[in-house]
C-alpha positions as CSV (number, residue, x, y, z in Angstrom):
1,M,121.3,134.9,135.9
2,K,121.5,132.6,138.5
3,L,117.6,131.9,138.3
4,V,117.8,131.0,134.6
5,L,120.9,129.0,135.3
6,N,118.6,126.7,137.3
7,K,115.4,126.7,135.3
8,V,117.4,125.5,133.0
9,K,119.0,122.6,135.2
10,N,115.9,121.8,136.4
11,R,114.4,121.1,132.8
12,I,117.4,118.9,132.2
13,N,116.8,117.2,135.5
14,S,113.1,116.9,134.7
15,F,113.8,115.4,131.5
16,R,116.6,112.9,132.5
17,R,113.9,111.6,135.4
18,I,110.9,111.4,132.6
19,T,113.7,109.5,130.1
20,F,114.5,107.3,133.1
21,D,110.9,106.4,133.6
22,S,109.7,105.8,130.4
23,F,112.6,104.2,128.4
24,L,115.3,102.4,131.1
25,D,113.4,102.0,133.9
26,R,112.8,98.4,134.3
27,K,109.9,98.2,136.2
28,S,108.4,99.1,132.6
29,F,105.6,98.9,130.1
30,A,108.6,95.9,128.5
31,S,106.0,93.3,128.3
32,W,103.0,95.1,126.9
33,G,105.0,97.1,124.1
34,L,106.6,93.3,122.7
35,L,102.7,91.7,123.3
36,I,101.5,94.6,120.9
37,V,104.8,93.9,118.5
38,F,104.2,90.7,118.0
39,L,100.2,90.7,117.6
40,N,101.3,93.0,114.8
41,F,103.8,91.2,112.9
42,V,100.9,88.1,113.4
43,M,98.2,90.3,111.7
44,L,100.2,91.5,108.5
45,H,99.8,88.5,107.5
46,A,96.6,88.8,106.8
47,L,94.9,89.9,103.6
48,G,94.8,93.3,103.2
49,F,91.8,95.7,101.4
50,S,93.3,95.2,98.1
51,S,92.4,98.9,96.4
52,D,94.2,100.2,99.3
53,L,97.5,98.5,98.7
54,G,96.9,99.0,95.0
55,Y,97.0,102.9,96.4
56,W,99.8,102.7,98.2
57,R,102.0,100.5,95.3
58,S,101.0,103.5,92.9
59,W,102.3,106.5,95.7
60,I,105.4,104.7,96.1
61,S,105.8,104.4,92.4
62,N,105.2,108.0,91.7
63,L,107.2,109.2,95.2
64,E,110.3,107.1,93.7
65,M,112.1,110.2,92.3
66,G,110.7,112.4,95.1
67,V,107.6,114.6,95.7
68,G,107.5,117.6,93.0
69,N,105.1,115.4,90.9
70,F,103.1,113.5,93.4
71,S,99.3,113.1,92.7
72,G,97.6,111.8,95.9
73,D,94.7,112.6,98.0
74,Y,96.6,112.3,101.5
75,P,98.5,115.0,103.7
76,P,101.9,115.4,103.8
77,F,104.1,113.4,106.6
78,Y,102.4,110.3,105.9
79,I,103.6,111.1,102.5
80,L,107.0,111.7,103.6
81,W,107.7,108.2,105.3
82,L,105.9,106.9,101.9
83,R,108.5,108.9,100.2
84,V,111.5,107.0,101.9
85,V,109.5,104.1,101.7
86,A,109.7,104.6,97.9
87,A,113.7,105.7,98.6
88,F,114.3,102.1,99.9
89,Y,112.5,99.9,97.2
90,K,114.1,101.7,94.7
91,A,117.5,101.4,96.0
92,T,116.8,97.4,96.8
93,G,115.1,96.1,94.3
94,L,112.2,94.5,96.4
95,S,108.9,93.9,94.8
96,L,105.7,96.0,94.9
97,Q,103.6,93.2,94.8
98,L,104.8,91.1,97.9
99,D,101.9,92.3,100.4
100,Y,103.2,91.4,104.0
101,E,106.2,93.5,103.0
102,L,104.6,95.9,101.8
103,K,102.4,96.2,104.4
104,Q,105.6,96.5,106.7
105,F,106.8,99.4,105.7
106,C,103.9,101.2,104.7
107,L,102.9,100.4,108.5
108,L,105.7,100.8,110.2
109,P,105.0,104.2,111.8
110,V,101.4,102.9,113.1
111,I,102.7,100.2,114.7
112,L,105.2,102.5,116.8
113,A,102.3,104.5,117.2
114,H,100.5,101.3,119.0
115,V,103.5,100.7,121.2
116,S,103.3,104.5,122.2
117,L,99.8,104.8,122.9
118,A,100.5,101.4,125.3
119,H,103.3,103.7,127.0
120,F,101.1,106.1,127.5
121,V,98.2,104.4,128.8
122,W,101.0,102.7,131.1
123,L,103.0,105.7,132.5
124,R,99.7,107.2,133.5
125,L,98.5,103.9,135.5
126,R,101.6,103.8,137.3
127,S,100.7,106.3,139.2
128,R,97.0,105.3,139.7
129,D,96.2,103.6,143.5
130,W,93.9,100.9,141.6
131,P,93.3,97.5,141.9
132,P,95.9,95.3,139.7
133,Q,93.0,93.6,137.8
134,I,91.4,97.0,136.6
135,K,95.0,98.2,135.6
136,T,95.2,95.0,133.7
137,V,91.9,95.3,132.1
138,V,92.9,98.6,130.5
139,M,96.3,97.6,129.2
140,L,94.1,94.7,127.5
141,L,92.0,97.4,125.6
142,V,95.4,99.2,124.0
143,A,97.4,96.0,123.8
144,I,94.8,93.0,122.7
145,N,92.2,95.5,121.4
146,P,90.6,94.0,117.8
147,A,89.5,97.2,116.6
148,F,92.8,98.3,116.3
149,Y,94.6,95.5,114.3
150,L,91.6,95.2,112.4
151,D,92.1,98.6,110.9
152,G,96.1,98.6,110.9
153,P,97.9,95.7,110.2
154,V,94.9,93.6,109.0
155,W,93.6,96.2,106.5
156,G,96.7,98.0,105.8
157,Q,95.1,101.4,107.2
158,V,97.1,104.1,109.7
159,D,94.1,105.9,111.5
160,I,95.9,104.5,115.0
161,L,98.9,107.3,113.8
162,P,97.1,110.3,114.0
163,V,94.6,109.5,116.7
164,T,98.7,108.5,119.1
165,I,99.6,111.9,117.8
166,C,96.8,114.2,119.4
167,V,96.5,111.9,122.7
168,W,100.0,113.0,123.2
169,A,99.4,116.5,122.0
170,L,96.3,116.8,124.4
171,W,98.5,115.8,127.6
172,Y,100.9,118.5,126.8
173,A,98.7,120.4,126.0
174,A,96.3,121.0,128.7
175,R,99.9,122.3,130.7
176,P,101.1,126.2,130.5
177,N,104.5,125.1,130.3
178,T,104.5,122.7,127.8
179,F,101.6,124.3,125.7
180,A,103.7,125.0,122.4
181,I,104.5,121.3,122.2
182,G,101.3,120.2,122.7
183,M,100.0,122.2,119.7
184,A,103.1,121.1,117.7
185,L,101.8,118.0,118.2
186,F,98.1,118.4,117.1
187,M,99.7,120.0,113.9
188,L,101.5,117.0,113.2
189,G,98.5,115.2,113.9
190,L,96.5,117.5,111.1
191,L,99.4,117.0,108.5
192,T,99.0,113.0,109.1
193,K,95.3,113.0,108.6
194,F,93.0,115.8,108.7
195,Q,90.2,113.9,110.4
196,M,91.7,115.3,113.3
197,I,90.5,118.5,112.6
198,M,87.9,116.7,115.1
199,F,89.5,117.5,117.7
200,L,90.1,121.0,117.2
201,P,87.3,122.7,119.7
202,V,89.2,121.2,122.9
203,F,92.2,123.0,121.2
204,G,90.6,126.1,120.9
205,A,89.7,125.8,124.0
206,L,92.8,124.9,125.9
207,A,94.3,127.9,123.5
208,L,91.6,130.1,124.6
209,R,92.4,129.1,128.4
210,Y,96.2,129.3,127.9
211,R,95.9,132.9,125.4
212,K,98.4,134.7,127.5
213,I,100.9,131.9,125.8
214,M,98.9,131.3,122.8
215,W,101.3,132.8,120.6
216,K,103.8,130.3,121.5
217,G,101.4,127.6,120.9
218,L,100.6,129.2,117.3
219,F,104.2,129.6,116.4
220,A,105.2,126.1,116.9
221,A,102.3,125.0,115.1
222,G,103.0,126.9,112.2
223,A,106.9,126.0,112.1
224,V,105.9,122.0,112.3
225,F,103.9,123.2,109.3
226,V,106.3,124.9,107.1
227,L,108.8,121.6,108.0
228,V,106.7,118.9,107.2
229,F,105.9,120.8,104.1
230,L,109.4,122.2,103.2
231,P,110.6,119.2,100.6
232,F,107.0,120.2,98.5
233,I,107.4,124.0,98.9
234,L,111.6,123.0,97.6
235,A,110.1,120.2,94.9
236,G,107.5,122.9,93.6
237,N,104.7,121.2,94.9
238,F,103.0,123.4,98.1
239,A,100.2,124.1,96.0
240,K,98.9,121.1,94.3
241,E,99.5,118.7,97.4
242,F,97.9,121.1,100.0
243,S,94.5,121.4,97.5
244,Q,94.6,117.5,97.3
245,A,95.1,117.0,100.7
246,Y,92.5,119.5,102.2
247,L,90.4,121.4,100.3
248,G,89.8,118.6,97.2
249,S,89.1,116.4,100.2
250,V,85.9,118.6,101.6
251,G,82.5,117.0,99.6
252,Q,84.9,114.4,97.6
253,Y,82.1,112.1,98.7
254,P,78.3,113.4,98.4
255,Y,76.8,110.3,100.4
256,A,75.2,110.4,103.6
257,A,76.9,107.2,104.8
258,M,79.3,105.1,103.5
259,N,79.8,102.0,105.4
260,A,79.5,103.7,108.5
261,G,77.1,102.5,110.9
262,N,75.9,106.2,112.5
263,L,72.8,108.5,112.4
264,W,72.3,108.1,108.8
265,M,72.5,105.0,107.8
266,A,69.9,104.9,110.7
267,L,67.7,107.2,108.6
268,V,68.5,106.9,105.1
269,G,70.6,103.8,104.5
270,N,74.0,103.5,103.2
271,M,75.7,105.6,100.4
272,T,72.6,107.5,99.8
273,P,73.3,111.6,98.6
274,D,74.1,113.6,101.2
275,T,71.3,116.1,99.9
276,R,68.1,114.1,99.7
277,P,65.9,115.1,102.5
278,I,65.5,112.6,105.6
279,F,62.4,112.2,105.5
280,E,59.3,111.8,101.9
281,W,57.9,114.6,103.8
282,A,60.9,117.0,104.9
283,P,61.1,119.8,103.3
284,A,65.4,120.1,100.8
285,F,66.8,121.5,103.3
286,M,66.5,118.7,105.9
287,N,69.0,116.6,104.3
288,P,72.0,114.5,105.8
289,G,74.8,116.9,104.4
290,L,73.1,120.4,105.9
291,M,71.9,118.2,109.7
292,G,74.5,116.4,109.9
293,K,76.9,119.7,109.9
294,I,74.8,121.5,112.2
295,L,74.0,118.8,114.9
296,F,78.2,118.4,115.0
297,V,78.7,122.4,115.2
298,I,76.4,122.8,117.9
299,V,78.5,119.6,119.6
300,S,81.7,121.0,119.2
301,F,80.4,124.4,120.7
302,A,79.4,122.7,123.8
303,V,82.5,120.8,124.2
304,L,84.5,124.4,123.6
305,L,82.3,126.0,126.5
306,V,82.9,122.8,129.0
307,T,86.9,122.4,127.9
308,F,86.8,126.3,128.8
309,F,84.8,127.2,131.3
310,R,85.3,124.2,133.5
311,R,88.5,123.9,134.4
312,L,88.6,120.1,133.0
313,D,91.4,117.5,134.5
314,M,93.1,115.2,132.0
315,G,91.0,112.3,131.8
316,A,88.2,115.1,131.8
317,I,89.3,116.7,128.7
318,M,90.5,113.5,126.4
319,M,86.5,111.9,127.5
320,V,85.2,115.3,126.0
321,A,87.9,114.9,123.2
322,A,86.9,111.6,122.5
323,L,82.7,112.6,122.6
324,N,83.5,115.2,119.9
325,A,85.1,112.4,118.0
326,L,81.9,110.2,118.2
327,A,79.7,113.2,117.1
328,F,82.2,113.2,114.2
329,F,81.5,110.1,113.2
330,M,77.8,109.7,114.2
331,L,76.5,113.0,112.9
332,L,79.0,114.3,110.0
333,P,77.9,113.2,106.2
334,C,80.1,111.1,104.2
335,M,82.0,109.4,107.4
336,H,83.4,105.7,106.3
337,E,83.4,103.1,108.8
338,R,87.0,103.5,109.9
339,Y,86.7,107.1,111.3
340,C,85.0,105.8,114.5
341,L,88.4,103.9,115.4
342,A,89.4,107.8,116.8
343,A,87.2,108.3,119.1
344,A,87.8,104.4,121.0
345,V,91.4,105.2,120.9
346,M,90.7,108.5,122.6
347,C,88.5,107.2,124.9
348,V,91.3,104.3,126.2
349,A,94.0,107.0,126.5
350,A,91.1,108.8,128.8
351,V,90.5,105.8,130.8
352,S,93.9,105.9,132.2
353,C,93.7,109.6,133.1
354,Q,90.9,109.9,135.3
355,R,91.0,109.6,138.8
356,K,88.5,106.9,139.4
357,P,89.0,103.5,137.3
358,N,85.8,103.7,134.3
359,I,86.4,101.0,131.3
360,N,82.9,101.5,130.2
361,G,82.7,103.9,127.9
362,A,86.4,102.4,126.2
363,V,84.9,98.8,126.1
364,I,82.0,100.8,124.0
365,L,83.2,102.3,121.4
366,S,85.9,99.8,120.8
367,A,83.1,97.8,120.4
368,V,81.7,100.1,117.6
369,A,84.5,100.7,116.1
370,Y,85.1,97.4,115.8
371,L,81.8,96.1,114.2
372,N,81.8,98.8,111.7
373,I,84.9,97.9,110.7
374,S,84.4,94.3,110.3
375,M,81.4,94.9,107.8
376,L,84.0,95.7,105.4
377,M,87.2,93.8,106.3
378,S,87.7,90.4,108.3
379,T,90.6,88.5,109.5
380,R,91.7,86.0,106.9
381,G,94.4,84.2,105.0
382,D,96.0,81.3,105.3
383,A,99.5,82.9,106.0
384,L,97.6,83.0,109.6
385,W,96.7,79.3,109.9
386,F,100.5,79.0,111.2
387,W,100.0,81.6,114.2
388,I,96.5,80.4,115.0
389,S,97.9,76.8,115.6
390,I,100.8,78.0,117.2
391,A,98.0,80.0,119.4
392,G,96.1,76.6,120.1
393,I,99.1,75.2,121.1
394,F,100.1,77.8,123.8
395,A,96.8,77.7,125.3
396,M,97.1,73.9,125.4
397,V,100.4,74.0,127.2
398,Y,99.3,76.3,129.4
399,F,96.0,75.0,130.7
400,L,97.7,71.7,131.4
401,A,100.6,73.7,133.2
402,Q,98.1,75.5,134.9
403,N,96.2,72.6,136.0
404,I,98.5,69.5,136.6
405,A,101.2,71.2,138.5
406,P,100.0,74.7,139.1
407,E,102.6,75.3,141.7
408,K,105.7,75.1,139.8
409,F,103.7,76.5,136.8
410,E,103.2,79.8,139.6
411,R,106.4,79.9,140.7
412,L,107.7,79.8,136.5
413,C,105.3,82.5,135.9
414,G,106.9,84.4,139.4
415,L,110.6,83.7,137.1
416,F,109.2,85.5,134.3
417,K,108.1,88.3,135.4
418,K,111.5,89.1,137.9
419,I,113.1,89.8,134.7
420,P,114.4,93.0,134.1
421,L,113.1,94.3,130.5
422,P,113.5,97.8,130.2
423,G,111.0,100.4,128.0
424,L,113.4,100.8,125.4
425,V,113.3,96.9,124.8
426,P,110.0,97.1,122.9
427,Y,111.0,99.6,120.5
428,V,114.7,98.2,119.9
429,L,112.9,95.3,118.6
430,L,110.4,96.1,116.6
431,L,113.5,98.1,114.5
432,L,115.9,94.8,115.0
433,V,113.1,92.5,113.5
434,Y,111.7,94.7,110.7
435,G,115.8,93.9,109.8
436,V,115.3,90.7,110.3
437,D,112.7,89.8,108.4
438,M,114.2,92.0,105.7
439,G,117.2,90.0,105.9
440,S,115.3,86.6,105.3
441,T,112.7,88.1,102.5
442,F,115.9,89.1,100.6
443,A,117.6,86.0,100.8
444,Q,115.0,84.1,99.8
445,M,114.9,86.0,96.8
446,A,118.1,85.5,96.3
447,R,117.8,82.1,96.2
448,S,114.9,81.8,94.1
449,A,115.0,85.2,91.8
450,Y,115.7,84.5,88.0
451,S,117.5,87.7,86.3
452,L,116.5,87.2,82.4
453,K,119.4,87.8,80.5
454,D,119.6,88.0,76.6
455,G,117.5,85.7,74.2
456,E,115.2,84.7,77.5
457,V,111.9,85.8,78.2
458,F,109.2,84.6,80.5
459,V,106.5,82.8,79.2
460,Y,103.8,84.6,80.2
461,D,105.5,87.8,78.4
462,L,104.4,85.8,75.1
463,N,100.8,86.5,73.6
464,L,98.3,84.2,75.6
465,I,96.2,82.1,73.1
466,H,93.9,80.6,75.3
467,Q,93.2,80.8,79.2
468,E,91.0,78.5,81.4
469,Q,91.0,77.6,84.9
470,G,88.7,75.7,87.3
471,Y,88.6,78.3,89.8
472,G,89.7,82.1,90.1
473,N,91.7,84.7,88.2
474,T,95.4,83.5,86.6
475,H,97.8,85.7,88.6
476,I,101.1,87.1,87.4
477,G,103.6,86.9,89.9
478,K,101.1,86.1,92.6
479,S,99.5,82.5,93.4
480,I,95.5,82.5,92.7
481,D,94.6,83.8,96.2
482,G,96.9,87.1,95.9
483,N,99.9,86.1,97.6
484,P,102.9,85.7,97.0
485,L,104.3,82.9,95.4
486,R,105.9,80.2,97.7
487,V,106.6,76.5,96.9
488,N,108.3,74.4,99.2
489,G,109.1,77.7,101.9
490,E,110.6,79.4,98.8
491,L,109.8,82.9,98.0
492,Y,109.3,83.4,94.2
493,V,108.5,86.6,92.0
494,A,108.1,85.5,88.8
495,G,105.4,82.7,87.8
496,I,101.8,82.3,87.6
497,G,99.4,81.4,90.1
498,T,96.6,79.5,89.0
499,H,93.9,76.7,89.8
500,A,93.4,72.8,88.4
501,P,92.0,72.2,85.8
502,S,93.7,74.8,84.2
503,R,95.1,75.2,80.9
504,H,97.5,78.8,79.5
505,V,98.8,78.3,75.9
506,Y,101.4,81.1,74.5
507,E,102.4,81.8,71.1
508,L,106.3,80.6,70.9
509,P,108.7,83.3,69.0
510,K,109.9,81.1,65.4
511,N,113.7,81.3,67.4
512,A,112.2,79.6,70.6
513,T,115.0,76.6,71.6
514,R,114.3,75.8,75.0
515,F,111.8,75.8,78.2
516,T,112.5,76.0,81.8
517,V,110.1,75.9,84.8
518,T,110.0,75.0,88.3
519,C,106.5,73.8,89.4
520,G,104.4,72.8,92.2
521,V,101.6,73.5,94.8
522,D,101.8,76.4,96.5
523,D,102.4,76.4,100.4
524,E,98.9,78.2,100.9
525,S,96.9,75.7,100.1
526,G,96.2,72.8,102.5
527,N,95.7,69.8,100.5
528,G,96.1,70.5,97.1
529,V,97.3,67.5,94.6
530,V,97.9,68.7,91.2
531,D,99.6,66.9,87.6
532,F,101.8,69.4,85.9
533,I,101.9,68.6,81.8
534,V,103.8,70.4,79.2
535,L,102.0,70.5,76.0
536,L,104.0,71.5,72.6
537,D,101.5,71.7,69.9
538,N,99.3,69.8,71.6
539,R,101.9,66.7,72.2
540,E,102.6,66.2,75.6
541,I,106.6,66.6,76.4
542,W,106.5,66.5,80.1
543,R,104.5,65.5,82.8
544,S,105.4,65.8,86.7
545,G,102.9,63.1,88.1
546,R,100.9,63.6,91.2
547,M,102.2,66.2,93.4
548,E,101.4,67.7,96.4
549,G,102.3,70.0,98.8
550,R,105.9,70.9,99.5
551,Q,107.2,68.8,97.1
552,V,109.1,70.7,93.7
553,K,110.0,69.7,90.0
554,S,111.6,71.4,87.2
555,A,112.2,71.0,83.6
556,D,114.2,71.6,81.2
557,L,112.7,71.0,77.4
558,D,113.8,71.4,74.1
559,I,111.1,73.1,72.1
560,R,112.8,74.1,68.6
561,G,110.0,74.2,66.0
562,G,107.6,74.2,68.1
563,R,104.5,77.1,67.2
564,R,102.4,76.5,70.8
565,I,103.2,75.6,73.8
566,S,100.8,74.5,76.7
567,L,101.0,74.8,80.6
568,V,98.7,72.4,82.0
569,T,97.6,71.1,85.3
570,D,95.3,68.4,86.1
571,E,93.3,68.5,89.8
572,M,93.6,64.4,89.5
573,G,90.6,64.1,91.2
574,A,88.7,66.9,92.9
575,K,89.9,69.8,92.4
576,N,89.6,71.7,96.3
577,F,92.7,73.1,97.2
578,D,94.6,72.6,94.1
579,H,96.7,76.5,93.7
580,A,98.8,75.4,91.4
581,D,102.2,77.5,90.4
582,W,104.4,77.7,87.5
583,V,107.2,79.4,88.7
584,N,110.8,81.0,86.7
585,P,108.9,80.0,83.6
586,V,111.7,80.9,81.0
587,V,111.5,80.6,76.9
588,Y,114.8,80.7,75.8
589,T,115.8,81.9,72.1
590,E,118.6,81.6,69.8
591,K,119.7,84.9,67.5
């Protein structure tokens, strides 16, 4: 009994020590975590991949009533997070059309995972007797890796989340006393994204190595499986969700490569059927679909054998896991460009666990991942210009101080380094920023939102008779570039985003009496100049005059007896950047 109590006491002390070292120690990774939080929030302002954001909107709307009728091909763990997001949207009435807020909520677990990955790497590096410059380079590979940001906050993907879970899973599964925890985390990774099966050979080898306690790992993994799927089981939707997320995803894209720079892209090209022979003279069975699977199985079997027989240290285990992830991307058919990211993430984590520093592989895989993703996604968006300007100002101040007053600058930097920041700070700050950001959004919406009353209708809900504009497509509830409507810093949900010159003609109800509207050049425009004009039956009844950015004008017009109302914008010369917004355009009717 005393021996058992001592073991429990030692476990508690160990947990307290780990907790202190990880979260409360003031010589912590907090500065790196804060940098990652900041950069993620900046990159959230970039324009995301519209079709993927459309999936989030559709799934969140679908999940507002629960998981019982959910229909989507995504694993359950992340879907449960979207269920939480759906409940928030339903409770608050926040518009799903706001891209920044949508990405912000959907990607909160991704940002937390990025911070957690940096935390993992920092904890490993702390015990390494390496030159400070090498440690800094390794941390920079985590903190400012462009592939991580392009995939996550820019695009709107979650790939870094399941891979980071698998990083922690390998760390725990490689030790007998924490093997069950590792297997439970690996199952959680699989329940977040099915592609994490790429790490199965490594976990399988570890399970064989610890075969006497394998049952503990299987039990822990099974418990996680049941807990995550439990809401779907209770809702009677388990079979459908499992089939859609796992069985249905196999063979979903019958192509050799889908925008993935791998072996098959080089041999047969992009979007080529995976059943077509690799060469014209080759027999039918020599196709990417079959040969890719054979090659990947060979590499996976070799990885399993190496992991089992060589008794690798932690750094080598993670490195062979990165190798298998790379083989998954390079050899299997139907690969997307983003699937290379897993190898880069695992390799960066592996560097921190090695006895001798070797960052070459991590740099190469990060570059390959970035190049693949950048072929489909780029960092763009008018909202980023502010942050780019801030970066330029910071760089200018930094170099001025460093070159004009270097001694004072060094002393100032030394003072910043002495500021005690516990490791918990980035996590707390992340949640705090979310709260402040959401509060700001709601405050803006409260100031500018318009709730229709009886006898009122937005003009764009009327019958559209004619529409034309000088550039792009008209958007309802968004600017011409697809961003939220913002005029003079105010956020608007209801309105028309167009580009001068434009004309939108609507049929008025017979009992229409008044028309009110606010107009201005959208904040996304750099130097637009627009004249807003309202016509009633082709007769001008209001004109704003020349309007530039940060200017707002409103109109309250009598439209009794009118049959058609025309919203016209004049570019007043050149039509560059003339992003015109008609916000809260309301037609009043009498009973």
